BAROKOL-166777 format. One record per residue (C-alpha): y, x, z; residue in one letter. Coordinates in steps of 0.2 Angstrom, whole numbers, padded with zeros to 4 digits, always signed. Each point is the difference from the previous one (the first is absolute). Layout:
BEGIN
YXZa...
***
This chain:
BEGIN
-0086+0270+0217m+0012+0015+0001g+0008+0004-0017a+0010+0015-0007q+0010-0004-0015g+0018+0000-0007d+0009-0009+0014g-0010-0016+0004l+0010-0016+0002a-0001-0010+0016p-0014-0013+0000g-0018-0001-0004p-0007+0011-0014l-0016-0005-0008f-0011+0015-0006a-0017-0004-0007p-0014+0012+0003l+0007+0005+0017t-0006-0004+0018l+0008-0004+0016t+0006+0016+0009g-0001+0011-0015e+0014+0012-0004l+0002-0001-0019v+0012+0005-0014r+0005-0014-0012v+0010-0004-0015r+0011-0015+0005r+0003-0015-0012e+0010-0014+0009g-0011-0006+0015p-0016+0007-0008r-0005+0018-0002a-0013+0011-0009d-0010+0012+0010l+0003+0018-0005v-0009+0010+0014e-0008-0003+0017v+0007+0012+0012l-0009-0005+0016r-0015-0012-0003a-0007-0014+0011s-0016+0003+0008p-0005-0016-0008d+0002+0007-0018r-0016+0003-0010i-0004+0006-0017e+0000-0014-0013p-0017-0002-0009i+0008-0005-0017c+0007+0013-0012p+0013-0014-0006h+0006-0004+0017f+0019+0003+0002g+0004-0004-0019s-0011-0016-0002c+0007-0015+0008g-0017-0008+0004g-0002+0008+0017c+0014+0003+0013a-0008+0008+0015v-0015+0010-0004q+0008+0014+0010h-0001-0010+0016w-0015+0002+0012s-0011-0016+0002h+0004-0006+0018e+0019+0000+0000p-0001-0007-0018y-0010-0015+0006l+0011-0002+0015y+0015-0001-0012w-0008-0013-0010k-0004-0011+0015t+0018+0003+0007d+0007-0008-0016q-0009-0016+0005i+0005+0001+0018r+0018+0003-0005q+0000-0015-0012a-0007-0011+0014l+0013+0007+0012s+0014-0006-0011r-0007-0018+0002e-0002+0003+0018r-0019-0001-0001l-0012+0011+0010e-0019+0000-0002t-0015+0011+0003d-0005+0013-0014f-0019+0001-0003a-0007+0016-0008p+0005+0000-0019g-0009+0004-0016f+0004+0016-0010a-0006+0001-0018a-0009+0016-0005s+0005+0012-0014p-0009-0005-0016g-0002-0018+0004s+0014-0009-0010r-0008-0011-0013r+0016-0006-0008r+0014+0011-0009l+0015-0003-0010a+0002+0014-0012l+0015+0003-0010h-0001+0007-0018v+0012+0009-0011r-0001+0010-0016r+0002+0018+0004g+0001+0017-0010k-0018+0004+0004g-0006-0018-0003g-0001-0015+0011v+0006+0002+0018a-0008-0011+0013l+0004+0000+0018g+0013-0006+0013f+0019+0000+0000k+0008+0015+0007a+0009-0001+0017r+0017-0008-0002r-0001+0001-0019s-0006-0009-0015w-0009+0016-0006d-0019-0001-0001l-0011+0012+0009i-0015+0003-0011n-0015+0001+0012i-0019+0005-0001d-0004-0002+0018v+0004-0013+0013c-0007+0001+0017p+0003-0018+0005v-0009-0007-0015a-0019-0003-0002d-0008+0015-0009p-0006-0012-0013r+0018-0005-0005l+0005+0019+0000v-0015+0004-0011a+0007-0014-0012a+0017+0008-0002f-0004+0008-0017p-0007-0016-0007a+0015-0010+0007l+0012+0012-0009r-0010-0003-0016a+0001-0019+0003l+0019+0001+0003a+0004+0008-0016s+0000-0016-0011p+0011-0009+0013f+0014+0013-0003l+0002-0006-0018e+0018-0006+0002h+0012+0013+0006p+0007-0012+0013k-0017-0003+0008s-0002+0007+0018a-0018-0006+0004p-0007-0001+0017t-0019+0000+0001l-0006-0011+0015h-0017+0007+0003v-0013-0008+0011t-0018+0006+0004l-0011-0015+0001t-0019-0002+0003e-0003+0000-0019t+0012+0013-0006g+0018+0004-0002i+0013-0014-0004d+0017+0004-0008v+0015-0011-0002d+0014+0007-0009v+0018-0005+0002t+0017+0007-0006g-0004-0001-0019v+0015-0004-0011e-0003-0018-0006r+0017-0005-0008r-0004+0010-0016s-0016-0009-0002g-0011+0007+0013g-0015+0011-0003l-0006+0001-0018s-0018-0004-0005a-0003+0018-0003d+0005+0005+0017a-0010-0013+0008r-0015+0006-0010m+0002+0018+0005r+0002-0006+0019a-0016-0010-0002a-0009+0015-0007r+0006+0011+0014a-0005-0012+0013a-0017-0002-0008q-0002+0019-0001s+0004+0001+0019a-0011-0014+0005d+0014-0010+0008f-0005-0017+0006a+0016-0008-0007r+0018+0004-0006v+0014-0013-0001t+0018+0000-0005l+0010-0009+0013a-0016-0011+0003g-0003-0003-0019e-0018+0007-0005m+0000+0016-0010v-0018+0005+0004f-0015-0006+0011q-0017+0007+0001s-0004-0010+0016r+0008-0010+0013q+0008+0011+0014p-0008-0006+0016m+0004+0002+0018v-0010-0004+0016r+0008-0011+0013f-0013-0002+0014g-0015-0009-0008r+0009-0005-0016a+0002+0010-0016m+0017-0005-0008v+0006+0003-0017g+0017+0008+0002l+0014-0008-0011p+0010+0012-0010a+0015+0007+0010g-0006-0009+0016s+0004+0006+0017f-0014+0010+0009l+0002+0011+0016q+0003+0018-0005a-0014+0006+0012v-0017-0008+0002a-0002+0006+0017a+0017-0007+0005a-0005-0017-0007e-0016+0001+0010d+0009+0004+0016e+0013-0014-0003m-0014-0012-0003a-0009+0005+0016h+0015-0003+0010l+0003-0017-0007a-0018-0005+0003l+0000+0007+0018e+0016-0010+0003a-0007-0016-0008s-0017-0001+0010a-0003-0017+0005g+0011-0009-0013a-0005-0017-0006h+0011+0001-0016r+0011+0015-0007i+0014+0000-0012a+0001+0016-0010d+0018+0000-0008l+0006+0013-0013y-0019+0002-0002c+0000+0009-0017g-0017+0000-0008a-0008-0002+0017g-0001+0017+0008a+0000-0009+0017f-0005-0017-0005t-0019+0004-0003f-0001+0009+0016r+0008-0014+0010l-0011-0012-0008a-0015+0008+0009e+0006-0008+0016i+0010-0016-0005a+0006-0011-0014p+0015+0008-0009v+0015-0007-0009l+0006+0014-0011a+0017-0001-0008v+0009+0012-0012d+0015+0000-0012f-0011+0008-0014s-0010-0012-0010a-0011+0013-0008p-0004+0007+0017a-0005-0017+0006i-0011-0003-0015a-0009+0016+0003a-0003-0005+0018l-0007-0017-0005k-0011+0008-0013s-0007+0013+0013a-0005-0014+0013i-0017-0002-0009a-0003+0019+0002t+0000-0001+0019a-0013-0014+0006p-0001-0004+0019g+0019+0000+0003l+0010-0015+0008k+0010-0011-0012a+0015+0008-0009v+0014-0010-0007t+0012+0010-0011a+0017-0005-0007e+0013+0008-0011a+0017-0003+0008r+0017+0008+0002d+0000+0002+0019l+0019+0004+0000v+0005-0017-0009r-0015-0010+0006r-0007+0008+0017p-0015-0008+0007v+0007-0014+0011l-0002-0003+0018t-0009-0016-0004s-0012+0010-0011e-0004+0012+0014l-0005-0014+0012k-0019+0005-0001k+0003+0018-0001v-0001+0011+0016d+0002+0017-0007v+0012+0006-0014v-0001+0017-0008v+0014+0005-0012f+0003+0015-0010d+0017-0002-0010p+0009+0011-0011p+0014+0012+0007r+0012-0015+0001a-0010-0007+0014g-0005-0018+0003a+0016-0008+0008l-0002-0018-0008e-0019+0000+0005q+0002+0006+0018v+0012-0014+0003g-0014-0012-0004e-0012+0009+0010i+0011+0000+0015g+0002-0019+0000r-0019-0002-0002s-0014+0000+0013n-0008+0016-0006v-0007+0010+0014a+0000+0017-0007k+0008+0010-0014v-0005+0016-0009v+0014+0008-0010a-0003+0014-0012i+0016+0008-0005s+0006+0015-0012c+0018-0001+0007n+0003+0002+0019p+0018-0007-0002a-0006-0017-0008t-0015-0001+0012f+0012+0002+0015a+0011-0014-0007r-0015-0011-0002d-0007+0004+0017a+0017-0005+0008k-0002-0017-0008v-0017-0002+0006l+0005+0006+0017s+0014-0013+0002v-0013-0013-0005a-0011+0005+0015g-0011+0014-0007f-0003+0016+0009r-0003+0016-0010l-0015+0006+0009d-0002+0017-0009r+0004+0010-0016v-0012+0011-0010h+0009+0013-0011p-0008+0003-0017i+0004+0016-0008d-0007-0004-0018q+0013+0010-0010f-0004+0017+0007l+0015+0013+0001w+0013-0013-0005s+0013-0009+0011p-0009-0016-0003h-0009-0009+0014v-0010-0016+0001e-0007-0010+0015l-0010-0014+0007v+0008-0011+0013g-0010-0012+0011v+0010-0015+0008f-0006-0014+0011s+0008-0015+0009r
***
């Protein structure tokens, strides 16, 4: 990037909303800068499709054409592996489409014109009030007015800064609200009643306050393979259904021929039920509600191989080498912190193949190094661009002895 400004200091200068090779005018603030004007644009620059782009902090690179943008995401994984001195083949990746996000975390504030709902501004705590969002499923965008009405009672206390965690399920919209002031007694009975009326009027499936029931007309349900699963309040779910399908397809493809599979950090069974189509599965997750939902859903999917499910903290109590004695394939999908304790046990086991699903290239590379030292080869990586136009990239890595 070339930059014109007030005497730039030596060293790198980070200027969001710019592209490599551009000549720009910026306003400098330490090692960061704000774009003032593009003097010579990159041929890869395109027109953003969202009117909020540039002020809203939700998307970072709507101004970048698709091919170099995807290469940049893949290169993040490649660089993370390189730092651990690992190399592998990169298979074609998955790229989410606009309008496919089924989960949003929407912030809410009291504004002069009423309730403001949207995302944090770029590099700010200010809120950008939005009426459109090109990454979100249109059914969620259509619900924005109803979500504003729902949010109003949760702004009862002046210190409350609610976030609506909104999920589109098979049976309707599920909302879990966090960020409500509780030290002064929490939400009043009147505010709860008004929230319930707003939810009923909007025909939402369920509304919870940090997991505690406020309103429910029906159980929010999601389909994992053949199973219909009742989603626990506040439970993890992949943000894009097509991305989940792609990850599951890759895990199934790599697990072909398995006699017994361990699905670790399994959540409510996004991969478990698909894997159980080919072999018995040991499913383990730290969330007791997720495991309870998984167990309850087994009856909805007849014809699967046996599923054994357990709630267990895999950091403090990883599945041990001795417990993996009869397992030949392990699939794991940990949080951003990775699965360091668990991969140590896998490395000491006789497991033949590992499928690692990761939302953090850095911790994936660290865990991959542990498996590599233990005798595994990283056969290939599949980049997963689930969070469109953000710096965030996910992946599926396949290892074999």
